N, C-alpha and C positions, 0 to 999 in steps of 0.2 A: 640132662635135658636142657635144650636151648629155650630161653625165654625171649619174647619179643615185646617191644613197646608197639602198640598198634595205633594207627591213625585211621579215623573213620573216613568214609568215602569222600574223596575230593571230586567235585563235579565241575566240569567245564561245559557251560551251556553254549548253544549256538550263537547267542548274543554275546559277543566278546566281553563287553564290560559288565555283564550280568552273572558271570560265573560265581559260584559260591562254594566255600570250603568250610568244613567244620572239623575240628580236631578233637580227639578224645580228651576229656578233661585233664588227665594227668600229663598228657603230652602238650596240650595247648598252653598250659601255664609255664611250660619249659621252653616253648618256641618263642624266639625273639623276632624272627623274620621267616614267614612261610607264604610267599606269594603263590598264586595258582598258575598252573601251566597255561600258556597261550594256546588257543585253538587255532592251528594254522589255517589261514584263509583258503588256500588251495584245497584243503581237505574238507573244510566246513562248507565250501561252495558246492561240493559234490555230495553233501549230506552223509559223510562217512563218520562213523563214531566207533567207539570201542572202549573196553575196560581192561585194565592191566594191573599188575602188582609190581612195585618197585621196592628194593631194599636199599635204604641209605645207611651208611656206616659213619657214625659221628664220633669225632674225637671228644672224649669226656672232659678233658681239661679245658679245651677251647670252645667247644660247642660247634665247631666247623665240620661240615660234611666232608669226609675224606673220599668216599666213593659212592657211586650209585649203580645198582645192578638191576637189570630187567629180570624180575623173577618170572612174570608171565606177561607176554606182549599184549598190547592192545589190538594187535592184528594189522597195524599200520605203522610203517617205519617213521613217518613224519610225526605221528602222535607220540610214539615212543621217544623220539628225539626231543620233542617239546617237553615232555614230562621229565626226562633225564636232565636236560639243561636247566630247567627250573629248580628241580630238587637239589642240584649241586649248589645252589645259592641259599638254601635254607640255613638258618642259624638257630642254635639253641643255647640256653644258659649253660655255662661251663661248670666244672666242679663235679661233685658226686650226685647231682640231681638226676643224671642219666644212668645211674648205676644199674647194671644187669650182670648176668653171669656169662658174658661173652669174653672176648679178648680183654686182657687187663686194662687197656687204655681206650677201648672203643665200645660203643653200644650200637646195636642195629635196630632200625625202625622200619617196619613194614608199612608201605604207603599204597593203598589202593587208589587208582586214578580212573575216572570215567569221563569220556568225552561224549556228549549227547548232541546229535544233530537236531 
């Protein structure tokens, strides 16, 4: 059975600078850098929103994100691209802190992302 580290809802509000994110306690203390996705202006101006799920694969030794996969699209390619690009830059504490029963050297984290117009 596969186990996941879960991240609580990441919310990108229509006011670019007012977006708020909250990480689950066990993940938030492991995250070193976890910026929020930018809400693209061209999508925000048209009041388009959406929610999706993204899987980040993290190198356990370095805490660097190796890959980002769209598990469930937000329904908009620009929103998906913004989320994927941002999640690629997330960083976590290295070592055994991210230990799960996945690949020997990697952990997977499921990240829900919501853009609200």
